[in-house]
LUMKOLDREN-174275 format. One record per residue (C-alpha): residue number from 1; residue in three letters; y, z, x. Coordinates in nm, 3 decimals. Example, Ala and Ser with C-alpha at 12.3 -4.5 7.8 and 13.67 -1.06 7.14 Angstrom:
2
+-----+------+---------+---------+---------+
: pos : code :       v :       w :       u :
+-----+------+---------+---------+---------+
:   1 :  ALA :  -0.450 :   0.780 :   1.230 :
:   2 :  SER :  -0.106 :   0.714 :   1.367 :
+-----+------+---------+---------+---------+
This chain:
105
+-----+------+---------+---------+---------+
: pos : code :       v :       w :       u :
+-----+------+---------+---------+---------+
:   1 :  MET :   0.000 :   0.000 :   0.000 :
:   2 :  ASP :   0.340 :  -0.091 :   0.140 :
:   3 :  GLU :   0.608 :   0.172 :   0.194 :
:   4 :  GLN :   0.826 :   0.049 :  -0.092 :
:   5 :  THR :   0.538 :   0.083 :  -0.339 :
:   6 :  LYS :   0.454 :   0.429 :  -0.202 :
:   7 :  THR :   0.814 :   0.535 :  -0.252 :
:   8 :  ILE :   0.826 :   0.400 :  -0.607 :
:   9 :  ILE :   0.498 :   0.572 :  -0.695 :
:  10 :  ALA :   0.611 :   0.902 :  -0.541 :
:  11 :  GLN :   0.942 :   0.891 :  -0.730 :
:  12 :  ARG :   0.776 :   0.809 :  -1.060 :
:  13 :  LEU :   0.513 :   1.081 :  -1.015 :
:  14 :  ALA :   0.783 :   1.336 :  -0.935 :
:  15 :  SER :   0.974 :   1.231 :  -1.245 :
:  16 :  ALA :   0.663 :   1.251 :  -1.465 :
:  17 :  SER :   0.582 :   1.592 :  -1.319 :
:  18 :  GLY :   0.930 :   1.715 :  -1.402 :
:  19 :  HIS :   0.901 :   1.587 :  -1.756 :
:  20 :  LEU :   0.562 :   1.753 :  -1.793 :
:  21 :  CYS :   0.710 :   2.086 :  -1.684 :
:  22 :  GLY :   0.975 :   2.031 :  -1.950 :
:  23 :  VAL :   0.704 :   1.978 :  -2.210 :
:  24 :  GLN :   0.542 :   2.306 :  -2.104 :
:  25 :  ARG :   0.873 :   2.486 :  -2.152 :
:  26 :  MET :   0.920 :   2.322 :  -2.491 :
:  27 :  ALA :   0.576 :   2.437 :  -2.604 :
:  28 :  GLN :   0.645 :   2.793 :  -2.485 :
:  29 :  LYS :   0.977 :   2.798 :  -2.671 :
:  30 :  ASP :   0.817 :   2.683 :  -2.995 :
:  31 :  VAL :   1.013 :   2.359 :  -3.008 :
:  32 :  TYR :   0.942 :   2.143 :  -3.314 :
:  33 :  CYS :   0.596 :   1.988 :  -3.269 :
:  34 :  ILE :   0.711 :   1.629 :  -3.320 :
:  35 :  GLU :   0.966 :   1.665 :  -3.040 :
:  36 :  VAL :   0.694 :   1.799 :  -2.807 :
:  37 :  ILE :   0.468 :   1.509 :  -2.901 :
:  38 :  ARG :   0.747 :   1.260 :  -2.829 :
:  39 :  GLN :   0.794 :   1.410 :  -2.485 :
:  40 :  ILE :   0.418 :   1.403 :  -2.421 :
:  41 :  GLN :   0.418 :   1.035 :  -2.517 :
:  42 :  ALA :   0.703 :   0.975 :  -2.273 :
:  43 :  VAL :   0.501 :   1.138 :  -1.994 :
:  44 :  GLN :   0.196 :   0.930 :  -2.089 :
:  45 :  ALA :   0.407 :   0.612 :  -2.085 :
:  46 :  ALA :   0.540 :   0.704 :  -1.741 :
:  47 :  LEU :   0.186 :   0.763 :  -1.610 :
:  48 :  ASN :   0.068 :   0.438 :  -1.766 :
:  49 :  ARG :   0.348 :   0.251 :  -1.588 :
:  50 :  ILE :   0.243 :   0.412 :  -1.259 :
:  51 :  SER :  -0.113 :   0.297 :  -1.323 :
:  52 :  VAL :   0.010 :  -0.059 :  -1.383 :
:  53 :  ILE :   0.209 :  -0.056 :  -1.059 :
:  54 :  LEU :  -0.096 :   0.072 :  -0.869 :
:  55 :  LEU :  -0.326 :  -0.184 :  -1.030 :
:  56 :  GLU :  -0.085 :  -0.470 :  -0.954 :
:  57 :  ASN :  -0.066 :  -0.353 :  -0.594 :
:  58 :  HIS :  -0.444 :  -0.328 :  -0.573 :
:  59 :  LEU :  -0.492 :  -0.676 :  -0.720 :
:  60 :  GLU :  -0.233 :  -0.830 :  -0.488 :
:  61 :  ASN :  -0.335 :  -0.653 :  -0.169 :
:  62 :  CYS :  -0.702 :  -0.563 :  -0.197 :
:  63 :  ILE :  -0.877 :  -0.773 :  -0.457 :
:  64 :  LEU :  -0.717 :  -1.099 :  -0.347 :
:  65 :  ASP :  -0.859 :  -1.060 :   0.004 :
:  66 :  VAL :  -1.204 :  -0.976 :  -0.130 :
:  67 :  VAL :  -1.211 :  -1.259 :  -0.385 :
:  68 :  GLU :  -1.106 :  -1.510 :  -0.120 :
:  69 :  GLY :  -1.361 :  -1.368 :   0.125 :
:  70 :  GLU :  -1.717 :  -1.477 :   0.189 :
:  71 :  ASN :  -1.895 :  -1.152 :   0.100 :
:  72 :  LEU :  -2.033 :  -1.201 :  -0.252 :
:  73 :  GLY :  -2.154 :  -0.838 :  -0.279 :
:  74 :  GLU :  -1.811 :  -0.703 :  -0.190 :
:  75 :  ARG :  -1.650 :  -0.941 :  -0.438 :
:  76 :  GLN :  -1.881 :  -0.828 :  -0.718 :
:  77 :  ARG :  -1.826 :  -0.460 :  -0.632 :
:  78 :  SER :  -1.448 :  -0.497 :  -0.633 :
:  79 :  LEU :  -1.441 :  -0.688 :  -0.960 :
:  80 :  ALA :  -1.672 :  -0.428 :  -1.117 :
:  81 :  GLU :  -1.428 :  -0.156 :  -1.009 :
:  82 :  VAL :  -1.141 :  -0.329 :  -1.185 :
:  83 :  ALA :  -1.354 :  -0.388 :  -1.494 :
:  84 :  SER :  -1.449 :  -0.019 :  -1.499 :
:  85 :  ILE :  -1.080 :   0.076 :  -1.510 :
:  86 :  PHE :  -1.037 :  -0.129 :  -1.827 :
:  87 :  GLU :  -1.361 :   0.009 :  -1.972 :
:  88 :  MET :  -1.247 :   0.368 :  -1.913 :
:  89 :  SER :  -0.911 :   0.293 :  -2.072 :
:  90 :  THR :  -1.083 :   0.152 :  -2.379 :
:  91 :  LYS :  -1.313 :   0.454 :  -2.403 :
:  92 :  LEU :  -1.019 :   0.693 :  -2.378 :
:  93 :  ASN :  -0.829 :   0.511 :  -2.652 :
:  94 :  TYR :  -1.139 :   0.499 :  -2.872 :
:  95 :  THR :  -1.207 :   0.870 :  -2.820 :
:  96 :  ILE :  -0.848 :   0.964 :  -2.903 :
:  97 :  GLU :  -0.851 :   0.747 :  -3.217 :
:  98 :  GLY :  -1.186 :   0.896 :  -3.323 :
:  99 :  GLU :  -1.066 :   1.253 :  -3.273 :
: 100 :  LEU :  -0.748 :   1.181 :  -3.467 :
: 101 :  HIS :  -0.950 :   1.031 :  -3.752 :
: 102 :  ASP :  -1.190 :   1.328 :  -3.751 :
: 103 :  ASN :  -0.903 :   1.579 :  -3.759 :
: 104 :  ILE :  -0.731 :   1.406 :  -4.050 :
: 105 :  ASN :  -1.045 :   1.393 :  -4.262 :
+-----+------+---------+---------+---------+
């Protein structure tokens, strides 16, 4: 990862961490639940953006070299890693939606 990307990631993580501490304070102070949820969603959006930046960096700097390389096993392993990231994301979204549905009913 280049230094500029490292700096961007570090800044965004620090910002998300600060916002998360703010959410903790809100919860302790009994702030209106919807406001806490909105702040949690903002933290999640910030973390999702960091994930996108990291994935873009990985695709540009790691996967590209492997895909263009001669080692078929390494290529398959690297592509499987990227696919697993999407699979995990889908599972997380499905689990959250299922839990929400279960709690409403």
